[in-house]
VMD Tcl script that builds the backbone (N, CA, C; Angstrom):
set m [mol new atoms 267]
animate dup $m
set s [atomselect $m all]
$s set {name element resname resid chain x y z} {
  {N N MET 1 A -18.516 38.286 -136.836}
  {CA C MET 1 A -18.031 38.999 -135.557}
  {C C MET 1 A -18.589 38.114 -134.466}
  {N N THR 2 A -17.324 37.577 -133.712}
  {CA C THR 2 A -18.061 37.179 -132.274}
  {C C THR 2 A -18.203 37.899 -131.137}
  {N N VAL 3 A -19.253 37.559 -130.341}
  {CA C VAL 3 A -19.649 38.286 -129.314}
  {C C VAL 3 A -18.777 37.912 -128.237}
  {N N ALA 4 A -18.246 39.035 -127.672}
  {CA C ALA 4 A -17.544 38.648 -126.304}
  {C C ALA 4 A -18.490 38.386 -125.214}
  {N N THR 5 A -18.015 37.632 -124.125}
  {CA C THR 5 A -18.917 37.366 -123.102}
  {C C THR 5 A -18.223 37.686 -121.874}
  {N N ALA 6 A -19.007 37.775 -120.810}
  {CA C ALA 6 A -18.028 38.462 -119.805}
  {C C ALA 6 A -18.127 36.983 -118.746}
  {N N THR 7 A -16.859 36.826 -118.261}
  {CA C THR 7 A -16.533 35.572 -117.861}
  {C C THR 7 A -16.387 36.450 -116.249}
  {N N LYS 8 A -16.595 35.418 -115.044}
  {CA C LYS 8 A -16.246 35.603 -113.917}
  {C C LYS 8 A -14.753 35.624 -113.732}
  {N N PRO 9 A -13.996 36.120 -112.912}
  {CA C PRO 9 A -12.406 35.743 -112.850}
  {C C PRO 9 A -12.540 34.421 -111.759}
  {N N ALA 10 A -11.862 33.660 -111.859}
  {CA C ALA 10 A -11.712 32.187 -111.540}
  {C C ALA 10 A -11.344 32.715 -109.544}
  {N N THR 11 A -12.168 32.232 -108.507}
  {CA C THR 11 A -12.127 32.781 -107.274}
  {C C THR 11 A -11.871 31.094 -106.397}
  {N N ALA 12 A -11.192 31.266 -105.362}
  {CA C ALA 12 A -11.212 30.059 -104.447}
  {C C ALA 12 A -12.674 30.105 -103.830}
  {N N PRO 13 A -12.891 28.726 -103.632}
  {CA C PRO 13 A -14.537 28.474 -103.116}
  {C C PRO 13 A -14.522 29.191 -101.682}
  {N N ARG 14 A -15.508 29.567 -101.386}
  {CA C ARG 14 A -15.816 30.593 -100.126}
  {C C ARG 14 A -15.406 29.769 -98.924}
  {N N LYS 15 A -15.020 30.415 -98.346}
  {CA C LYS 15 A -14.654 29.652 -96.665}
  {C C LYS 15 A -15.600 29.838 -95.964}
  {N N ARG 16 A -15.984 28.655 -95.428}
  {CA C ARG 16 A -17.148 29.193 -94.305}
  {C C ARG 16 A -16.728 29.210 -92.368}
  {N N ARG 17 A -17.370 30.239 -91.767}
  {CA C ARG 17 A -16.905 30.115 -90.228}
  {C C ARG 17 A -17.183 29.335 -89.551}
  {N N THR 18 A -16.205 28.567 -88.842}
  {CA C THR 18 A -16.778 27.564 -87.959}
  {C C THR 18 A -17.695 28.477 -86.524}
  {N N ARG 19 A -18.067 27.484 -86.150}
  {CA C ARG 19 A -19.144 27.981 -85.036}
  {C C ARG 19 A -18.347 28.085 -83.642}
  {N N LYS 20 A -18.658 29.324 -83.049}
  {CA C LYS 20 A -18.009 29.522 -82.002}
  {C C LYS 20 A -18.448 28.887 -80.799}
  {N N VAL 21 A -17.738 27.957 -79.603}
  {CA C VAL 21 A -18.494 27.398 -78.757}
  {C C VAL 21 A -17.663 27.926 -77.519}
  {N N THR 22 A -18.884 28.492 -76.845}
  {CA C THR 22 A -18.733 29.100 -75.658}
  {C C THR 22 A -18.912 28.221 -74.747}
  {N N VAL 23 A -17.875 27.922 -73.722}
  {CA C VAL 23 A -17.842 27.070 -72.666}
  {C C VAL 23 A -18.177 27.576 -71.201}
  {N N LYS 24 A -19.133 27.244 -70.959}
  {CA C LYS 24 A -19.515 27.658 -69.182}
  {C C LYS 24 A -19.044 27.259 -68.179}
  {N N PRO 25 A -18.485 27.594 -67.234}
  {CA C PRO 25 A -17.770 27.210 -66.161}
  {C C PRO 25 A -19.239 26.343 -65.353}
  {N N VAL 26 A -18.539 25.398 -64.910}
  {CA C VAL 26 A -19.677 24.250 -64.038}
  {C C VAL 26 A -19.417 24.342 -62.704}
  {N N ALA 27 A -19.982 25.156 -61.886}
  {CA C ALA 27 A -19.850 25.412 -60.353}
  {C C ALA 27 A -20.295 23.925 -59.889}
  {N N LYS 28 A -18.955 23.722 -58.918}
  {CA C LYS 28 A -18.986 22.335 -58.519}
  {C C LYS 28 A -19.993 22.203 -57.140}
  {N N LYS 29 A -21.130 21.606 -57.103}
  {CA C LYS 29 A -21.931 21.308 -55.927}
  {C C LYS 29 A -21.388 20.275 -55.051}
  {N N THR 30 A -21.420 20.333 -53.550}
  {CA C THR 30 A -21.230 19.376 -53.138}
  {C C THR 30 A -22.485 18.908 -52.334}
  {N N ALA 31 A -22.267 17.699 -52.408}
  {CA C ALA 31 A -23.510 16.777 -52.230}
  {C C ALA 31 A -23.848 16.378 -50.438}
  {N N THR 32 A -24.966 16.964 -50.245}
  {CA C THR 32 A -25.130 17.050 -48.862}
  {C C THR 32 A -26.361 15.895 -48.505}
  {N N PRO 33 A -25.722 15.191 -47.866}
  {CA C PRO 33 A -26.705 13.499 -47.578}
  {C C PRO 33 A -28.398 14.139 -47.355}
  {N N LYS 34 A -28.838 13.547 -47.309}
  {CA C LYS 34 A -30.344 14.390 -47.224}
  {C C LYS 34 A -30.957 12.828 -46.173}
  {N N ALA 35 A -31.693 13.364 -45.126}
  {CA C ALA 35 A -32.440 12.313 -44.141}
  {C C ALA 35 A -33.574 11.777 -45.094}
  {N N VAL 36 A -33.541 10.416 -45.077}
  {CA C VAL 36 A -34.312 9.664 -45.876}
  {C C VAL 36 A -35.770 9.053 -44.611}
  {N N LYS 37 A -36.949 9.576 -45.132}
  {CA C LYS 37 A -37.914 8.714 -43.930}
  {C C LYS 37 A -38.211 7.827 -44.479}
  {N N THR 38 A -38.326 6.869 -43.620}
  {CA C THR 38 A -39.044 5.411 -44.003}
  {C C THR 38 A -40.296 5.516 -43.108}
  {N N THR 39 A -41.278 5.125 -43.924}
  {CA C THR 39 A -42.435 4.895 -42.868}
  {C C THR 39 A -43.334 3.782 -43.110}
  {N N THR 40 A -43.980 2.774 -42.308}
  {CA C THR 40 A -43.821 1.624 -42.088}
  {C C THR 40 A -45.408 1.779 -42.591}
  {N N PRO 41 A -46.153 0.828 -43.632}
  {CA C PRO 41 A -47.347 0.829 -43.940}
  {C C PRO 41 A -48.492 0.511 -42.805}
  {N N ARG 42 A -49.321 1.402 -42.388}
  {CA C ARG 42 A -50.274 1.527 -41.412}
  {C C ARG 42 A -51.136 0.531 -42.051}
  {N N ARG 43 A -52.251 -0.213 -40.795}
  {CA C ARG 43 A -53.462 -1.046 -41.322}
  {C C ARG 43 A -54.485 -0.035 -41.066}
  {N N PRO 44 A -55.265 0.041 -42.244}
  {CA C PRO 44 A -56.337 0.855 -41.935}
  {C C PRO 44 A -57.429 0.622 -40.639}
  {N N SER 45 A -58.338 1.585 -40.310}
  {CA C SER 45 A -59.312 1.400 -39.337}
  {C C SER 45 A -60.170 0.379 -39.720}
  {N N ALA 46 A -60.481 -0.276 -38.869}
  {CA C ALA 46 A -61.717 -1.470 -39.131}
  {C C ALA 46 A -62.905 -0.942 -39.653}
  {N N ALA 47 A -62.948 0.375 -39.613}
  {CA C ALA 47 A -64.356 1.200 -39.836}
  {C C ALA 47 A -64.385 1.071 -41.555}
  {N N LYS 48 A -63.095 1.111 -41.979}
  {CA C LYS 48 A -63.047 0.990 -43.703}
  {C C LYS 48 A -63.094 -0.195 -44.163}
  {N N LEU 49 A -62.655 -1.216 -43.676}
  {CA C LEU 49 A -62.643 -2.096 -44.166}
  {C C LEU 49 A -64.169 -3.041 -44.239}
  {N N ILE 50 A -64.042 -3.838 -45.786}
  {CA C ILE 50 A -65.778 -4.286 -45.974}
  {C C ILE 50 A -65.807 -5.660 -45.363}
  {N N SER 51 A -67.092 -6.093 -45.110}
  {CA C SER 51 A -66.982 -7.535 -44.764}
  {C C SER 51 A -66.551 -8.525 -45.567}
  {N N PRO 52 A -66.295 -9.844 -45.106}
  {CA C PRO 52 A -66.072 -10.909 -45.815}
  {C C PRO 52 A -67.280 -11.771 -46.812}
  {N N ASN 53 A -68.542 -11.054 -46.356}
  {CA C ASN 53 A -69.854 -11.281 -47.286}
  {C C ASN 53 A -69.667 -10.308 -48.501}
  {N N ARG 54 A -69.529 -8.992 -48.358}
  {CA C ARG 54 A -69.208 -8.037 -49.096}
  {C C ARG 54 A -68.064 -8.061 -50.174}
  {N N TYR 55 A -67.314 -8.596 -49.662}
  {CA C TYR 55 A -65.866 -8.908 -50.567}
  {C C TYR 55 A -66.168 -9.705 -51.401}
  {N N TRP 56 A -66.877 -11.005 -51.078}
  {CA C TRP 56 A -67.148 -12.267 -51.878}
  {C C TRP 56 A -67.631 -11.948 -52.971}
  {N N SER 57 A -69.140 -11.152 -52.633}
  {CA C SER 57 A -69.939 -10.719 -53.402}
  {C C SER 57 A -69.506 -10.091 -54.734}
  {N N ASP 58 A -68.271 -9.185 -54.230}
  {CA C ASP 58 A -67.720 -8.293 -55.065}
  {C C ASP 58 A -66.703 -8.964 -55.956}
  {N N ILE 59 A -65.931 -9.928 -55.671}
  {CA C ILE 59 A -65.422 -10.963 -56.190}
  {C C ILE 59 A -66.096 -11.888 -57.359}
  {N N LYS 60 A -67.669 -11.920 -56.902}
  {CA C LYS 60 A -68.300 -12.714 -57.688}
  {C C LYS 60 A -68.823 -11.962 -59.018}
  {N N ALA 61 A -69.024 -10.527 -58.412}
  {CA C ALA 61 A -69.463 -9.580 -59.679}
  {C C ALA 61 A -68.313 -9.133 -60.706}
  {N N ARG 62 A -66.984 -9.325 -60.276}
  {CA C ARG 62 A -66.096 -8.823 -60.961}
  {C C ARG 62 A -65.687 -10.247 -62.076}
  {N N TRP 63 A -65.974 -11.571 -61.385}
  {CA C TRP 63 A -65.843 -12.603 -62.198}
  {C C TRP 63 A -66.750 -12.670 -63.127}
  {N N SER 64 A -67.988 -12.443 -62.753}
  {CA C SER 64 A -68.935 -12.702 -63.937}
  {C C SER 64 A -68.726 -11.268 -65.309}
  {N N ILE 65 A -68.698 -10.066 -64.768}
  {CA C ILE 65 A -67.883 -9.262 -65.597}
  {C C ILE 65 A -66.972 -9.671 -66.583}
  {N N HIS 66 A -65.785 -9.896 -66.100}
  {CA C HIS 66 A -64.819 -10.847 -66.547}
  {C C HIS 66 A -65.312 -11.909 -67.622}
  {N N SER 67 A -65.973 -12.622 -67.237}
  {CA C SER 67 A -66.896 -13.994 -68.099}
  {C C SER 67 A -67.513 -12.885 -69.553}
  {N N TYR 68 A -68.253 -11.978 -68.949}
  {CA C TYR 68 A -69.030 -11.497 -70.165}
  {C C TYR 68 A -68.043 -11.329 -71.236}
  {N N GLU 69 A -66.877 -10.329 -70.529}
  {CA C GLU 69 A -65.833 -9.453 -71.973}
  {C C GLU 69 A -65.148 -10.860 -72.537}
  {N N ILE 70 A -64.852 -11.816 -71.874}
  {CA C ILE 70 A -64.236 -13.031 -72.621}
  {C C ILE 70 A -64.935 -13.310 -73.669}
  {N N THR 71 A -66.399 -13.396 -73.241}
  {CA C THR 71 A -67.379 -13.890 -74.249}
  {C C THR 71 A -67.361 -13.254 -75.242}
  {N N MET 72 A -67.334 -12.064 -75.136}
  {CA C MET 72 A -67.737 -11.102 -76.368}
  {C C MET 72 A -66.197 -10.437 -77.255}
  {N N LEU 73 A -65.263 -10.955 -76.262}
  {CA C LEU 73 A -63.824 -11.162 -77.148}
  {C C LEU 73 A -63.903 -11.977 -78.255}
  {N N THR 74 A -64.423 -13.559 -77.598}
  {CA C THR 74 A -64.283 -14.256 -78.533}
  {C C THR 74 A -65.432 -14.401 -79.770}
  {N N SER 75 A -66.343 -13.715 -79.265}
  {CA C SER 75 A -67.377 -13.322 -80.342}
  {C C SER 75 A -66.800 -12.425 -81.468}
  {N N ASP 76 A -66.198 -11.346 -81.331}
  {CA C ASP 76 A -65.597 -10.516 -81.834}
  {C C ASP 76 A -64.543 -11.001 -82.956}
  {N N LEU 77 A -63.623 -12.128 -82.200}
  {CA C LEU 77 A -62.714 -12.670 -82.735}
  {C C LEU 77 A -63.208 -13.479 -84.091}
  {N N THR 78 A -64.432 -14.149 -83.356}
  {CA C THR 78 A -64.874 -15.139 -84.638}
  {C C THR 78 A -65.170 -14.470 -85.926}
  {N N LYS 79 A -66.115 -12.984 -85.411}
  {CA C LYS 79 A -66.591 -12.161 -86.731}
  {C C LYS 79 A -65.278 -11.921 -87.118}
  {N N LEU 80 A -64.158 -11.216 -86.796}
  {CA C LEU 80 A -63.108 -10.944 -87.793}
  {C C LEU 80 A -62.437 -12.167 -88.395}
  {N N ASN 81 A -62.253 -13.503 -87.986}
  {CA C ASN 81 A -61.747 -14.348 -88.655}
  {C C ASN 81 A -63.060 -14.683 -89.834}
  {N N LYS 82 A -63.982 -14.693 -89.786}
  {CA C LYS 82 A -65.024 -14.725 -90.914}
  {C C LYS 82 A -64.656 -13.551 -92.348}
  {N N TRP 83 A -64.494 -12.632 -91.324}
  {CA C TRP 83 A -64.495 -11.459 -92.269}
  {C C TRP 83 A -63.095 -11.469 -93.224}
  {N N VAL 84 A -61.974 -12.073 -92.400}
  {CA C VAL 84 A -60.661 -12.066 -92.932}
  {C C VAL 84 A -60.750 -13.229 -94.419}
  {N N ARG 85 A -61.195 -14.271 -93.678}
  {CA C ARG 85 A -61.356 -15.561 -94.502}
  {C C ARG 85 A -62.216 -15.514 -96.157}
  {N N GLN 86 A -63.088 -14.259 -96.050}
  {CA C GLN 86 A -63.393 -14.085 -96.962}
  {C C GLN 86 A -62.929 -13.470 -98.128}
  {N N PHE 87 A -61.655 -12.842 -97.857}
  {CA C PHE 87 A -60.773 -12.387 -98.544}
  {C C PHE 87 A -59.684 -13.381 -99.479}
  {N N THR 88 A -59.575 -14.301 -98.236}
  {CA C THR 88 A -58.256 -15.464 -98.659}
  {C C THR 88 A -58.875 -16.828 -99.543}
  {N N ASN 89 A -60.037 -16.852 -99.436}
  {CA C ASN 89 A -60.771 -18.093 -100.831}
  {C C ASN 89 A -60.891 -17.497 -101.883}
}
mol reanalyze $m
mol bondsrecalc $m
mol representation Tube
mol addrep $m
């Protein structure tokens, strides 16, 4: 004897609802011209300026720091080159 199986009735695929779009009215704004402030750069007072000798010594100090950093960069790049070359040979 055969066993009867329950079958679902054939139905159409389910329709999906479309998303409702709500449109908000945009209020029109009138552009009002704003007054633009122009400021001219002012020279700082003489009390705040450093002397030429102090300025020159500052340049020397910055240059020596720059030279040291470049020397250390060269050293690090040389070490990196040696480390990478050990894997290529």
